[in-house]
C-alpha positions as CSV (number, residue, x, y, z in Angstrom):
1,M,-13.2,-3.4,8.1
2,T,-11.8,-2.7,11.6
3,G,-9.9,-6.0,11.3
4,L,-7.4,-4.0,9.4
5,F,-6.3,-2.3,12.7
6,K,-5.0,-5.5,14.2
7,Y,-2.0,-4.8,11.8
8,M,-1.4,-1.3,13.2
9,A,2.1,-0.8,14.6
10,E,1.7,2.8,15.9
11,L,-0.9,5.5,16.4
12,Q,-0.1,9.3,16.3
13,E,-2.3,12.3,16.8
14,I,-2.0,14.7,14.0
15,E,-3.7,18.0,13.2
16,G,-7.4,17.3,12.6
17,G,-7.2,13.5,13.3
18,Y,-4.9,10.6,13.7
19,A,-2.3,8.7,11.7
20,F,-2.1,4.9,11.8
21,K,1.3,3.2,10.9
22,F,1.4,-0.1,9.2
23,R,4.3,-2.3,7.8
24,R,4.3,-2.1,4.1
25,S,2.9,-5.1,2.2
26,E,0.9,-5.5,-0.9
27,L,-2.0,-7.1,1.0
28,L,-2.2,-4.2,3.5
29,I,-2.1,-1.6,0.7
30,R,-5.2,-3.3,-0.8
31,R,-6.9,-3.7,2.6
32,I,-6.3,0.0,3.4
33,A,-7.5,1.1,0.0
34,D,-10.7,-1.0,0.5
35,Y,-11.1,0.6,4.0
36,I,-10.8,4.1,2.6
37,L,-13.4,3.3,-0.1
38,F,-15.8,1.8,2.5
39,E,-15.4,4.5,5.1
40,G,-15.4,7.3,2.5
41,R,-19.0,6.2,1.6
42,H,-20.2,6.0,5.2
43,S,-18.2,8.9,6.7
44,P,-18.1,11.5,3.9
45,Q,-17.0,14.2,6.4
46,L,-13.7,12.5,6.9
47,T,-10.6,12.9,4.7
48,F,-8.3,9.9,4.2
49,A,-4.7,9.9,3.0
50,L,-2.2,7.0,2.5
51,V,1.4,8.0,2.9
52,A,4.3,5.7,2.0
53,E,7.7,6.3,3.5
54,P,10.6,6.1,1.1
55,N,12.8,3.1,0.5
56,G,10.1,0.5,1.3
57,G,9.3,2.1,4.7
58,A,6.0,2.1,6.6
59,L,2.6,3.1,5.4
60,W,0.7,5.7,7.2
61,L,-3.1,6.0,7.0
62,Q,-4.1,9.5,8.0
63,V,-7.8,10.1,9.0
64,R,-8.9,13.7,9.5
65,G,-12.0,15.6,10.1
66,L,-13.4,18.6,11.7
67,E,-12.3,19.2,15.3
68,S,-15.7,17.8,16.4
69,E,-15.0,14.6,14.5
70,K,-11.7,14.0,16.2
71,G,-13.4,12.5,19.2
72,H,-15.3,10.2,17.0
73,I,-12.1,9.1,15.2
74,R,-10.4,8.5,18.5
75,T,-13.3,6.4,19.9
76,A,-13.6,4.4,16.7
77,Y,-9.9,3.5,16.4
78,I,-7.9,4.1,19.5
79,T,-9.0,0.8,21.2
80,H,-7.2,-1.1,18.5
81,Q,-3.8,0.3,19.7
82,M,-4.0,-1.6,22.9
83,R,-4.3,-4.9,21.2
84,V,-1.3,-4.5,18.9
85,S,2.4,-5.1,19.5
86,P,4.8,-3.3,17.2
87,P,6.0,-5.6,14.4
88,A,9.3,-7.3,15.0
C-alpha cells in the first residue's frame, strides 16, 4: 500500500501526526480509501481522515495517533517525501 505515497505532493506535521497532500483524482481517492481500510485493520490505534479542499483542490490524508505513535508514523511515511517532486 505504500506505493500510494509516490503520488504525495507535500507532507505537513499536524497535531498528533502528519498530513499528506495529494492532487485530486478519482483513482487516488479510491487508493487512499483502500489504504485507510487496510491500515485501519493493521494499526487500530491510528486515526485517519481524508480532507478535500474546495473547488476541486487537493486531497489531504491525515494520520494521527498518540504522541508515542508519531515517531512510528514519521518513520513509516517520511522517507517517501524525498522521492516525490511536487506535481506540475
